[in-house]
Legacy VTK file of the C-alpha trace (Angstrom):
# vtk DataFile Version 3.0
C-alpha trace
ASCII
DATASET POLYDATA
POINTS 551 float
-61.291 4.258 60.427
-58.494 5.895 62.231
-58.016 9.448 61.821
-54.350 9.235 60.581
-53.858 11.283 57.370
-52.078 14.413 59.071
-50.113 12.451 61.168
-48.978 10.216 58.305
-48.408 13.123 56.204
-46.215 14.758 58.606
-44.084 11.585 59.435
-43.558 11.114 55.606
-42.308 14.803 55.373
-39.972 14.315 58.168
-38.486 11.020 56.642
-38.168 12.343 53.121
-36.537 15.347 54.411
-33.566 13.192 55.436
-31.435 12.272 52.382
-30.864 8.453 53.150
-29.424 7.281 49.697
-28.425 3.423 50.164
-24.547 3.164 50.872
-24.156 6.365 52.092
-23.892 8.239 55.553
-27.590 8.995 54.973
-28.617 5.706 56.021
-27.022 5.897 59.511
-28.336 9.495 59.948
-31.791 8.015 58.966
-31.846 5.347 61.541
-30.576 7.661 64.352
-33.824 10.033 63.563
-36.181 7.134 63.705
-34.673 5.793 66.946
-34.651 9.524 68.571
-38.430 9.728 67.315
-39.470 6.346 68.810
-37.440 7.413 71.877
-39.689 10.258 72.444
-42.771 8.120 72.915
-43.975 7.370 76.408
-44.499 3.629 75.759
-40.592 3.397 74.876
-39.525 5.460 77.790
-41.087 3.087 79.905
-40.088 -0.134 77.903
-36.649 0.955 76.613
-35.593 -2.788 75.935
-38.679 -2.704 73.322
-36.760 -0.250 71.217
-33.762 -2.009 69.357
-30.937 -0.058 67.061
-29.368 -3.032 65.419
-25.962 -2.623 63.465
-26.126 -5.056 60.309
-24.141 -8.092 60.311
-20.951 -8.844 57.882
-21.619 -5.663 56.187
-18.605 -3.342 54.727
-20.771 -0.357 55.955
-21.734 0.999 59.464
-25.624 1.312 59.080
-28.418 0.149 61.274
-31.992 -1.344 61.546
-34.631 0.179 64.002
-36.873 -2.604 65.571
-39.603 -1.463 67.715
-42.371 -4.019 69.511
-45.405 -3.184 71.541
-47.071 -5.989 73.633
-50.845 -5.941 73.631
-52.998 -5.918 76.854
-56.331 -6.760 75.259
-55.969 -10.451 76.021
-52.711 -12.500 76.754
-51.425 -13.654 73.313
-48.165 -14.663 71.683
-49.487 -14.113 68.051
-47.603 -11.296 66.769
-47.605 -9.229 63.461
-44.341 -7.868 61.820
-44.463 -4.436 59.963
-41.663 -4.172 57.606
-40.179 -1.283 55.503
-37.158 0.093 54.206
-35.290 3.285 55.353
-33.154 3.726 52.291
-33.672 5.105 48.718
-31.960 5.242 45.451
-29.789 8.189 44.372
-30.875 11.720 43.626
-28.800 12.489 40.537
-31.684 12.023 37.947
-33.242 15.370 39.518
-30.326 17.288 37.544
-30.676 20.841 38.043
-33.447 20.306 40.715
-31.197 17.764 42.807
-30.957 19.861 46.050
-34.516 19.864 46.169
-35.005 16.090 45.762
-35.786 15.784 49.589
-37.882 18.600 50.116
-41.147 18.091 48.576
-42.635 21.450 48.825
-39.588 23.260 47.309
-39.374 20.653 44.625
-43.078 20.875 43.676
-42.990 24.575 43.536
-40.043 24.460 41.086
-41.651 21.960 38.887
-44.277 24.251 38.254
-41.841 26.255 36.197
-40.377 23.135 34.371
-41.303 21.442 31.090
-42.852 18.314 32.488
-44.929 15.465 30.847
-48.767 16.005 30.875
-49.691 13.241 33.269
-46.990 14.629 35.845
-48.503 18.417 35.174
-51.700 17.095 35.911
-50.787 15.286 39.135
-48.685 18.326 40.151
-51.407 20.668 39.822
-54.241 18.621 41.565
-53.237 18.702 44.855
-53.604 15.083 45.337
-49.972 14.168 44.988
-46.885 14.728 47.066
-43.386 14.619 45.000
-40.077 13.934 46.117
-37.327 11.077 46.522
-38.591 8.319 48.498
-42.241 9.622 49.166
-43.273 6.548 47.437
-40.468 4.387 47.618
-41.130 3.916 50.546
-41.162 6.365 53.242
-44.752 7.011 53.413
-45.076 3.302 53.814
-42.723 3.503 56.615
-44.661 6.480 58.209
-47.687 4.349 58.071
-45.986 1.731 60.289
-44.645 3.996 62.695
-48.116 5.822 62.840
-49.639 2.266 63.923
-46.592 1.861 66.111
-47.418 4.876 67.918
-51.251 4.301 68.001
-50.853 1.025 69.876
-48.135 2.418 71.933
-50.709 4.676 73.244
-53.440 2.064 73.170
-52.130 -1.400 73.958
-55.411 -2.315 75.275
-56.877 -2.337 71.827
-54.201 -5.044 70.772
-54.909 -8.620 71.329
-51.360 -9.772 70.667
-48.094 -8.078 69.914
-46.877 -5.703 66.986
-43.183 -5.926 65.880
-41.996 -2.916 63.563
-38.747 -3.580 61.542
-37.528 -0.503 59.740
-34.508 -1.813 57.732
-31.587 -0.434 55.778
-29.975 -1.608 52.668
-33.048 -2.671 50.893
-32.138 -0.883 47.788
-28.638 -3.051 47.200
-27.577 -6.071 49.159
-30.492 -6.428 51.643
-28.056 -6.457 54.710
-30.539 -4.835 56.895
-33.544 -7.537 56.608
-30.815 -10.566 56.609
-29.499 -9.034 59.928
-32.822 -8.308 61.278
-33.928 -12.091 60.760
-31.554 -12.765 63.728
-33.142 -10.171 66.228
-36.608 -11.612 65.156
-35.295 -15.042 66.021
-33.822 -13.547 69.369
-37.141 -11.916 70.190
-39.156 -14.873 69.600
-37.118 -17.247 71.617
-37.122 -14.400 74.776
-40.585 -13.254 74.450
-41.994 -16.425 73.044
-43.455 -14.455 69.861
-45.500 -16.502 67.497
-45.162 -14.347 64.103
-48.580 -15.292 62.374
-47.846 -12.795 59.367
-46.170 -9.845 57.950
-47.053 -6.771 56.068
-44.652 -4.986 54.083
-45.241 -1.453 52.787
-43.357 -1.008 49.377
-45.115 1.110 46.754
-47.708 -0.150 44.129
-48.033 1.521 40.638
-50.652 1.048 37.770
-49.650 -1.860 35.864
-50.524 -0.490 32.375
-51.804 2.722 31.293
-55.286 3.687 32.203
-55.199 0.938 35.093
-57.183 2.517 37.946
-56.714 -0.337 40.623
-55.054 -0.057 43.715
-52.900 -3.196 44.200
-52.321 -5.586 47.152
-49.752 -8.392 46.962
-49.741 -11.696 48.615
-46.163 -12.797 48.319
-43.560 -11.540 45.905
-41.679 -12.299 42.684
-38.212 -13.955 43.094
-35.136 -12.137 41.253
-31.861 -13.686 40.066
-28.842 -12.713 38.300
-27.607 -15.072 35.826
-24.149 -14.198 34.706
-22.151 -15.528 31.714
-18.343 -15.751 31.421
-17.505 -16.156 27.554
-14.156 -17.135 26.235
-13.366 -16.903 22.550
-10.235 -17.618 20.267
-8.149 -14.438 20.130
-6.639 -13.397 16.766
-5.182 -10.119 15.512
-8.047 -7.742 13.876
-6.102 -8.060 10.661
-6.829 -11.967 10.557
-10.191 -11.877 11.779
-11.412 -15.094 10.835
-8.571 -16.878 12.376
-10.150 -16.190 15.841
-13.357 -16.292 17.533
-14.410 -12.742 19.215
-16.336 -13.346 22.493
-18.249 -10.152 22.005
-19.850 -11.866 19.015
-21.138 -14.568 20.973
-22.127 -12.427 23.893
-24.108 -10.399 21.534
-25.886 -13.305 20.071
-26.506 -14.432 23.560
-28.257 -11.150 24.537
-30.037 -11.084 21.462
-31.355 -14.551 22.392
-32.423 -13.829 26.074
-33.487 -10.245 25.990
-37.141 -9.767 25.941
-37.649 -13.433 25.532
-41.147 -14.498 26.019
-40.122 -17.854 26.468
-38.396 -17.106 29.627
-41.508 -15.475 31.324
-42.352 -17.665 34.348
-46.430 -18.004 34.715
-48.086 -19.167 37.982
-51.590 -18.664 39.174
-52.263 -16.726 36.092
-49.707 -14.209 36.543
-46.648 -13.500 34.332
-43.269 -12.302 35.149
-41.400 -9.788 32.580
-38.826 -11.545 30.573
-35.070 -11.230 31.297
-33.257 -7.864 30.506
-29.348 -7.494 30.128
-27.980 -5.194 32.877
-24.318 -5.563 31.704
-22.600 -6.655 28.568
-18.737 -6.137 28.544
-15.545 -7.713 27.697
-12.866 -8.047 30.103
-10.134 -6.532 28.202
-8.265 -4.119 30.492
-6.648 -2.109 27.680
-6.791 -1.011 24.025
-4.891 -3.526 21.751
-5.344 -4.790 18.109
-6.087 -8.231 19.453
-9.585 -9.626 19.941
-10.762 -9.868 23.579
-9.811 -13.085 25.309
-13.262 -13.152 27.385
-16.544 -10.937 27.702
-19.244 -10.838 30.647
-23.093 -10.501 30.409
-25.633 -10.744 33.046
-29.163 -10.389 33.046
-32.218 -9.683 35.343
-34.466 -12.642 35.916
-37.752 -12.749 37.538
-39.536 -16.231 38.558
-42.781 -17.046 40.186
-42.363 -20.648 40.354
-39.053 -21.687 38.959
-36.283 -22.729 41.171
-32.797 -21.070 40.794
-31.982 -24.613 39.431
-34.862 -24.639 36.704
-33.149 -21.417 35.632
-29.907 -22.784 35.136
-31.166 -25.594 33.153
-32.970 -23.313 30.879
-30.447 -20.715 30.575
-27.807 -23.632 29.515
-30.318 -24.662 26.737
-30.508 -20.885 25.782
-26.790 -20.222 25.850
-26.145 -23.653 23.461
-28.634 -22.081 21.066
-27.084 -18.622 21.126
-23.554 -20.290 20.846
-24.595 -22.636 17.760
-26.207 -19.285 16.239
-23.182 -17.408 16.634
-20.995 -19.969 15.019
-23.286 -20.544 12.084
-23.475 -16.913 11.609
-19.673 -16.603 11.813
-19.515 -19.737 9.094
-21.791 -17.848 6.663
-19.740 -14.552 6.815
-16.502 -16.154 6.824
-17.509 -18.246 3.310
-18.996 -14.993 1.959
-15.963 -13.050 2.683
-13.415 -16.089 1.338
-15.511 -15.968 -1.684
-15.541 -12.120 -2.232
-11.822 -11.940 -1.728
-11.232 -15.145 -3.611
-9.378 -17.031 -0.805
-9.475 -20.590 0.487
-11.461 -21.470 3.770
-10.478 -23.821 6.478
-13.009 -25.668 8.190
-14.272 -23.796 11.606
-12.979 -25.667 14.408
-15.039 -24.428 17.355
-18.511 -26.347 18.656
-20.901 -24.845 21.195
-19.721 -25.370 24.567
-21.596 -24.429 27.700
-20.918 -25.320 31.393
-22.213 -24.029 34.749
-19.855 -22.946 37.338
-20.426 -25.746 39.366
-19.565 -28.198 36.402
-16.296 -26.316 35.543
-15.555 -26.405 39.234
-15.919 -30.000 39.592
-14.093 -30.760 36.481
-11.023 -28.730 37.749
-11.043 -30.361 41.352
-11.196 -33.782 39.716
-8.183 -32.628 37.453
-6.278 -30.480 39.789
-7.031 -31.468 43.360
-5.826 -29.775 46.375
-3.534 -27.700 44.358
-6.414 -25.752 42.348
-8.618 -25.983 45.772
-5.797 -23.984 47.731
-4.988 -21.890 44.842
-8.516 -20.441 44.405
-9.011 -20.073 47.971
-5.851 -17.790 48.127
-6.963 -15.886 44.825
-10.532 -15.133 46.648
-8.598 -13.906 49.526
-6.535 -11.659 47.785
-9.491 -10.524 45.581
-11.318 -9.362 48.842
-8.897 -6.691 49.408
-10.314 -4.805 46.633
-12.949 -3.347 48.252
-14.089 -1.324 44.922
-14.817 -4.837 43.419
-18.550 -5.563 43.955
-20.076 -8.954 44.144
-20.761 -9.237 40.346
-17.428 -8.363 39.344
-15.666 -10.406 41.851
-17.701 -13.540 40.940
-16.442 -12.821 37.073
-12.910 -12.578 38.245
-13.041 -15.759 40.081
-14.476 -17.569 36.835
-11.923 -15.877 34.927
-9.238 -17.457 37.093
-10.717 -20.883 37.460
-10.725 -20.991 33.661
-6.879 -20.548 33.328
-6.981 -24.214 34.951
-8.752 -25.588 32.133
-6.914 -27.895 29.998
-9.139 -27.414 27.198
-9.678 -23.486 26.451
-11.489 -23.525 23.342
-14.119 -21.152 23.377
-16.995 -21.613 25.978
-19.597 -20.019 27.903
-19.601 -20.282 31.662
-23.023 -19.951 33.431
-23.213 -19.023 37.010
-24.946 -16.616 39.307
-23.127 -13.532 40.638
-25.342 -11.756 43.039
-27.906 -11.899 45.837
-30.855 -14.401 45.191
-34.046 -12.944 46.397
-36.395 -15.762 46.521
-39.948 -15.945 45.327
-42.922 -16.282 47.755
-46.328 -17.301 47.012
-49.123 -17.001 49.856
-51.632 -19.295 48.481
-53.386 -20.893 51.573
-51.141 -24.038 51.498
-51.024 -23.958 55.339
-53.309 -22.559 58.325
-50.980 -19.411 58.650
-51.622 -18.576 54.716
-55.242 -19.229 55.131
-55.442 -16.860 58.092
-53.478 -14.040 56.334
-55.655 -14.391 53.328
-58.953 -14.289 55.135
-57.821 -11.238 57.543
-56.566 -9.536 54.077
-59.795 -10.451 52.322
-62.092 -9.337 55.228
-59.935 -6.164 55.400
-60.548 -5.075 51.894
-64.166 -5.630 52.231
-64.288 -3.390 54.972
-62.392 -0.517 53.691
-63.388 -0.617 50.143
-66.944 1.422 50.513
-64.833 4.035 51.871
-62.745 4.318 48.741
-63.409 5.306 45.156
-60.918 3.011 43.325
-60.694 -0.728 43.287
-58.488 -2.343 45.561
-57.396 -5.653 44.066
-55.499 -8.347 45.214
-52.745 -10.293 43.311
-50.630 -13.159 43.889
-46.923 -11.639 43.196
-45.227 -8.261 44.009
-43.636 -7.425 40.793
-40.690 -5.854 42.041
-37.669 -6.581 44.029
-38.198 -6.123 47.875
-37.199 -7.514 51.192
-40.464 -9.436 51.436
-38.267 -12.219 49.841
-36.440 -12.823 52.982
-39.158 -13.517 55.697
-40.397 -16.866 54.037
-39.072 -19.403 51.804
-40.775 -21.277 48.981
-37.490 -22.893 47.461
-36.607 -26.630 48.555
-32.959 -27.556 49.575
-31.982 -28.198 45.813
-32.998 -24.978 44.724
-30.835 -23.440 47.215
-27.787 -25.477 46.726
-27.997 -24.458 43.037
-27.496 -20.736 44.212
-24.787 -21.764 46.671
-22.899 -24.199 44.218
-22.972 -21.882 41.130
-22.071 -18.491 42.970
-18.151 -18.080 42.530
-18.378 -15.682 45.577
-20.167 -17.785 47.849
-18.992 -17.965 51.194
-16.375 -15.205 50.663
-17.898 -12.182 48.991
-21.235 -13.112 49.473
-23.068 -15.454 51.695
-27.153 -15.472 52.632
-27.898 -17.833 55.648
-31.468 -19.264 53.879
-31.756 -21.587 56.893
-32.761 -18.438 58.822
-35.491 -17.445 56.557
-36.767 -20.923 56.297
-36.483 -20.913 60.120
-38.596 -17.600 60.373
-40.896 -18.707 57.595
-43.712 -15.634 57.920
-46.191 -15.454 55.254
-46.221 -11.766 53.858
-48.008 -9.592 51.883
-47.805 -6.106 50.636
-50.066 -3.131 51.437
-48.256 -0.071 50.270
-48.596 3.410 48.937
-49.582 4.024 45.610
-48.163 6.358 42.873
-46.067 6.769 39.989
-42.465 6.945 38.699
-40.456 5.327 41.656
-36.693 5.308 41.211
-37.500 8.253 38.683
-37.233 12.160 38.959
-41.018 12.647 39.232
-41.572 10.114 41.760
-44.908 11.144 43.648
-47.467 9.330 45.662
-51.314 9.958 46.091
-51.998 11.237 49.241
-55.775 9.808 49.866
-54.837 6.127 49.337
-51.302 6.363 50.772
-51.973 8.342 53.953
-55.711 7.160 54.808
-56.617 3.804 53.025
-53.073 2.190 53.641
-53.042 2.502 57.626
-56.555 1.735 57.766
-56.122 -1.490 55.653
-53.121 -2.243 57.438
-54.590 -1.856 60.781
-57.767 -4.035 59.914
-55.431 -6.776 58.787
-53.649 -6.576 62.247
-56.936 -6.699 63.998
-58.059 -9.805 61.896
-54.860 -11.521 62.324
-54.768 -11.241 66.035
-58.178 -12.439 66.599
-59.042 -16.236 67.048
-60.954 -17.571 64.187
LINES 1 552
551 0 1 2 3 4 5 6 7 8 9 10 11 12 13 14 15 16 17 18 19 20 21 22 23 24 25 26 27 28 29 30 31 32 33 34 35 36 37 38 39 40 41 42 43 44 45 46 47 48 49 50 51 52 53 54 55 56 57 58 59 60 61 62 63 64 65 66 67 68 69 70 71 72 73 74 75 76 77 78 79 80 81 82 83 84 85 86 87 88 89 90 91 92 93 94 95 96 97 98 99 100 101 102 103 104 105 106 107 108 109 110 111 112 113 114 115 116 117 118 119 120 121 122 123 124 125 126 127 128 129 130 131 132 133 134 135 136 137 138 139 140 141 142 143 144 145 146 147 148 149 150 151 152 153 154 155 156 157 158 159 160 161 162 163 164 165 166 167 168 169 170 171 172 173 174 175 176 177 178 179 180 181 182 183 184 185 186 187 188 189 190 191 192 193 194 195 196 197 198 199 200 201 202 203 204 205 206 207 208 209 210 211 212 213 214 215 216 217 218 219 220 221 222 223 224 225 226 227 228 229 230 231 232 233 234 235 236 237 238 239 240 241 242 243 244 245 246 247 248 249 250 251 252 253 254 255 256 257 258 259 260 261 262 263 264 265 266 267 268 269 270 271 272 273 274 275 276 277 278 279 280 281 282 283 284 285 286 287 288 289 290 291 292 293 294 295 296 297 298 299 300 301 302 303 304 305 306 307 308 309 310 311 312 313 314 315 316 317 318 319 320 321 322 323 324 325 326 327 328 329 330 331 332 333 334 335 336 337 338 339 340 341 342 343 344 345 346 347 348 349 350 351 352 353 354 355 356 357 358 359 360 361 362 363 364 365 366 367 368 369 370 371 372 373 374 375 376 377 378 379 380 381 382 383 384 385 386 387 388 389 390 391 392 393 394 395 396 397 398 399 400 401 402 403 404 405 406 407 408 409 410 411 412 413 414 415 416 417 418 419 420 421 422 423 424 425 426 427 428 429 430 431 432 433 434 435 436 437 438 439 440 441 442 443 444 445 446 447 448 449 450 451 452 453 454 455 456 457 458 459 460 461 462 463 464 465 466 467 468 469 470 471 472 473 474 475 476 477 478 479 480 481 482 483 484 485 486 487 488 489 490 491 492 493 494 495 496 497 498 499 500 501 502 503 504 505 506 507 508 509 510 511 512 513 514 515 516 517 518 519 520 521 522 523 524 525 526 527 528 529 530 531 532 533 534 535 536 537 538 539 540 541 542 543 544 545 546 547 548 549 550
């Protein structure tokens, strides 16, 4: 066992003390601090080309990844293990009056002793077994563990039978510009040094799955994440003649009722089940107040997948959209009839029918009808839209759909289904090839070796349950699945683009061994010291050693 606790704790505190909220100058500062730290290691003084500060590619912000590698001397081998983790955090506004202490664990914990806090948080605070603060769990203690191992092998390359690459990436909490840029450098290193990437180990946080859960989890592969989005049009009317039009917010509300928390949209694979979709936005696109109902509404949902492809999700949600539309019309009709009876008015036949199209279907219709004129207009529209730097990828996509809709000949109420943000691919590591088999074997052997030294069960599961950069080092989707993402994202190639071929080309089987704790992304974020500072580095180290050995 490596005697690593004190050094990993020291590194954790050093990293947490730097406020590195995503999309702020703090990310740039953090990369500079890590680069300066690694530059002080004797190994990197002698091998300066083994330490790289890489600016992200196609990014509207200036920020950097830090990539460093040590070449082992125990035996000449091209086998290479990649350790990865992110330097950025979510914001700190949730700390409220303690915001100025969010990145100062000692001061924060002292202040929390005088606050009214939940009983479990209070117990953890007084136990001396937890460290509190923004980023301690997600995931600076994980990065500290990786940096410790990098330092160790830089001092003991004779114990390394192969090579170790550490990637500390920025922008994990938003657009993953960091890891997507790092792929280019990993490919370059593979070409220059002949690296054979046999496995990757991420160090993102792990937490209990339910109350009373005492397990510490290791994950093989990761959940996939999509952002299916719906542009909904209605038939406008003056609110004084409400039943002469169809409010798109009414359809949107029914769509949210249909999809939110729907267990039919949970994806099972290998006995593990995703959480159901949840709405992340519901709004209309009416710019100002008027007494006219809105022309359109916009809804999008978080959607996790284990085995479904993006194409599968579109097909399933198109059915859900049709069901919601029919339910909305039927409800409208019943209420209209009840109102007419109540007010002693005659009724007219409801003219609207369920109508759901994917963006790809709508776009194809418009190209067939309007040809180059439409294509030219939309290209120019997107170029103009790009000038609005405040517009994120999700609203950019909505505006493109809204503009395309104006070209439709039949503009009766409809739902347009599309993707409006980054697709984080699902990854399963099941032993389907020799690399996956060897990674699983190396992990199982490491757990077997470490478990007797730790009191809580260390349990392996198939899918890391949160969004992470693990998604971008391997690809389980086929070409049809990726085409469904590209063809149904209105911002693809302009506001948003991912070279999934880069991921397919790298294709490193990946696992997650990360710090354990509670309340990531919340004001009581905390990590357990014993597991995070001792077990995680040693488990990771054993996997590295097992991976680099010949079987």
